[in-house]
C-alpha positions, 0 to 999 in steps of 0.5 A: 737836152741830152749830150751825144756821147762822142770823143769830142764831148768826152774830152771837153767834159774832162777839161771842164772838170779841171783835168790836164790832158795830153795825147797819152792820157786823152787816148787812155781816158776817151779813145781820142788819139789826137787832142792837138786836133781837138783843141782848135775846134774848142777854141773856135767855140770860144774856149781858152787853153793853157798849153805847156810844152814838155820836153823829154829824151827818147829811149834812143837819146833824141829829144821829143816833146808833147803838150799838156792842155788845161782849160783856162777857166779865168779867161774862158767865157763863163757861159761856156763853163 
């Protein structure tokens, strides 16, 4: 069985390799512009993620935030890894 080359599969493979992903590095690595929409799709399949909220100051002095996502290999069922 071969895996179809899609952004969804590319993101999942990076997460399975232990990468921590956010919106910027996901776009740079896979072209996927919205990892926050992909994560719930994976969760429906049984994957468990660690979310880390990162807060930053914009160049205009206002606060912003984004999330880092990492696959929790201890809680995700072994058959999915």
